[in-house]
Residue, then its C-alpha position, 0 to 999 in steps of 0.5 A: x218100557x224105558x222113559x227118557x227124560x231129555x234135557x238140552x243145554x243152555x239157550x234151548x228148550x224141549x223143542x231141541x229134541x223134536x227130531x229125536x223124540x219120534x225115534x224113541x217113541x217109535x221104538x216103544x219107549x216114553x220120551x219127555x223133553x224138558x224145558x228148564x225154567x228161564x228159557x224158551x217158553x219158560x223164559x220169564x220164570x226166574x231160575x238158578x241151578x237148584x231150580x233146574x235140578x227141581x225141574x228135572x226131578x219134577x218131571x220124573x215125580x209128577x209123571x210117576x216115571x220108572x225105568x228112567x234114562x236121564x239125558x243131560x246135554x252140555x250145561x244140563x249135565x250139571x243139574x241132570x247129574x244132581x237130579x240122578x241122585x235125587x230120583x233114586x231107584x227110578x233111575x235106570x241109566x244116566x246119559x251125559x251128552x257132550x256135557x259138563x259134570x257136576x262137582x260138589x261146590x263147583x259151578x258151570x263158570x268155575x273154569x269158564x270165567x269168560x262166561x261169567x264175564x258175558x253174563x255180567x255184561x248182559x244183565x245177568x243172562x248168557x246171550x245166545x250164540x252167534x252163527x260163528x259159534x255153530x260153525x264146524x259143528x256138522x250143521x248146514x246153514x238151514x239148521x244153523x238158522x233154525x237153531x239160532x231163531x229159537x235160542x233164548x238167553x240163559x239165566x246167569x244164576x244157573x251158571x254161577x250157583x254151585x252144585x250139591x252132590x251127596x254121593x259119588x257120581x261115579x257110582x251111577x250107571x252112566x254113558x258119556x257121549x263125546x262129540x268129536x268135532x267139539x274136541x277129541x277128548x273128554x275133560x279131566x273131570x269126565x276122564x276121572x269118572x270114566x276110569x270107574x267101572x260104571x261109566x262107559x264112553x261112546x264117541x260120535x263123529x259130529x258136533x256139540x249139538x247132535x240132536x240137530x246134526x245126527x238125531x237118528x244116530x243119537x236116538x240109537x245111542x240112547x236106545x243102546x244106553x237104555x238096553x244097558x240099564x243098571x248093569 
């Protein structure tokens, strides 16, 4: 049995996986959606990026999970990628879902100065998106409203704190999922990693939040990644 540890991106909590978790469990696997410190029901917990790495590692260790598929969406690819190094041989596969990737010494805002400006202008938090930010992402009005109603500000320290990698991320068995409505090609950092023999690319014809727009299709992608395992 594979144990999926699911970490959504900025502003989102464990609730973001509500439509994906039943699909994984119905296939006979464990599913552990994570709420990072500083968002959703944990919004009052102070958090930086290292805190988020510890959040992910703690789920694996506290539940003594083995054969783990770590899933990081958007911003969360940065702490999840670092956590993947930390969990060692418990890791079966890493899935990065339309995500950023950690670069040693780099942060989420390294190439996104407008995010740093938004954090500075809002008291140290990145404000949730507006409806216009979700336009053109394969989400109907009902889904947009549901998502926006539950988003919470994201702790700015997690976006500015640098990543720390002790090894080569390209050496981990990884599936990178590119959501095409959010851009046709991965970033240069991701493209370099995909050139290695342990990374593979999967494309989904949907927007940046496939857990809302295409949950069943996303579950199938994750199940395929689990079957790929450490190969």
